[in-house]
N, C-alpha and C positions, 0 to 999 in steps of 0.2 A: 621695350624695344630699343634698338640701337639706331642712332641718328644717321649713320653714314657721314659722308663729307658735309661739313657745316659751312653754309654761305657766310662770307665776310661782308657784313653790311654796316657796322658802326664805323665812325670815322676815327675813333680813339683806340681801337684794338688792332694792333699792327702785325699780328702773327709773330714770327721769330726771324727778324731780318738777318741775323748772322748765319742762318741755316743755308746749306748748299745741297744740291743734288748732282748726281753723276749722269751725264748724257753722252751719247755717241759723239765721237770726234768728227771733224770735217773731212771731206774727201773719202768717206767710207773706210778710214783706217781703223785699226783696233784700239787706238788710244781713246780714253774717256776724258771728258772735260768736266770741271766743276763749274756750275752756274748758280747764281743766287736763287733760292727757293723760299722766300719769306713766309709763304702761307701754309707750309707744312700741311698739304691737303689730305694727309691720312688721319688727321685729328677727328675724333668722334666721341660721342657720349652715350650713356645709358639713361633711358627714361622709363619711369614706372608711374602709372596713374593710380594713385591710392584713392579708393572709393570715399567720397564725401570729404576729401582733404585736398587733393590736387596732385600736381606733378612732383616727383622726386627726381632730380637731375644729378647724375654723377659724372664728373669729368675725370680725365687723366691729368695731363699737364695743361690742358685747356689752351692750346696755342690759338684757337679761334677766338678766345676770350669768353668769359662767362656770360656776358650779355648777348653776344651773337649766339652762343649755345642755348641760352634760355629762350631767346626769341624764336629760334628755329624749333626748339622742342614744343613751344606753344603752337607754332604754325602747323607742324606735321601731326600733332595730336588733336588739334582743334579745341584744346583746353587752355584757358588763360590763367587759371589759378595755379600758382607755384607754391608747393608746400615746403620743399627743401631743396637747397643746392649744396652739393658736397664735392670737394676735390680741389684741384689746382686751378686758380683763377688767373695765373700767369701775370702777376703784377710786380715781380721783382727782377732786378737786373739792370739797375741804373735808370737814368731819366727816360730812356726810351720806353720802358714799361711803367715806371712809376708815375709818369704823366697821365696814365690811364686810371690811376687810383680814384681820383675825385669823380670823374664821369661814371666810373663803374659803381661806386658807392651810391651816387645819385640814382642810377638806374635800378640798383638793387632795392633802394628805398621805395621807388615807384612800383616795382613788382611785388613788394611786400611779402616775401616768403616767410613762413613761420620759423624756419630754421636756416641758418647760414653756417656752413662748416668749411671754412677755407683751409686748405692743406698746402703742402710743400711749396710749390712755386708761387703761391699767393704772396709770400714774403712777409717779413716782420712789419714793414710799414703799411702794406695793404691790410694785413690782418688786424693791426692795431687801429687803423682807421675804421674798419668794420666794427670792432669792439667799442670804440668811442662813440660811433654814430648809432649803432643798433645793438647795445649790449644784451638786451632781452632775447635777441634772435641768435646770437653767437653761441656755438658749441665748440669747445676745444677737442680736437681729435689727436690721436697718436697711433702708432703701430699697435694693432690688435684691438682697437676700438670697434665695438659692434653696435650697429644701429638697427632698431626694429621699428618700422613704420606701420 
């Protein structure tokens, strides 16, 4: 299934603060204005419930944050067991995002998925923190990698 828009409920996952959206200008003129749009509400993920194993959650760039995404996946499926999380966890880009590394890793440890596959926007620091904390769960991915659950 596809999640649709993911609610932002954690305190440490901040969306994408530099993001802007275009809105209609004042006084019904044709001019568009840019306004901050930090939540990037078009973010969504794919969820598959693997029999006797649990949820496989696949994100894109994960602007909602992997923990918000994982929690929402559990809520809408009624399944608490997470088997794997794959994709961008959005933990790179300076202190704004890197401050979320520790709480994200702590929550991943609590969720205890069998596999964790951080990709692109998880960043070097976030990925290495996952490797150092949960090396037995980490899988390195690259372009063309195929997973069969």
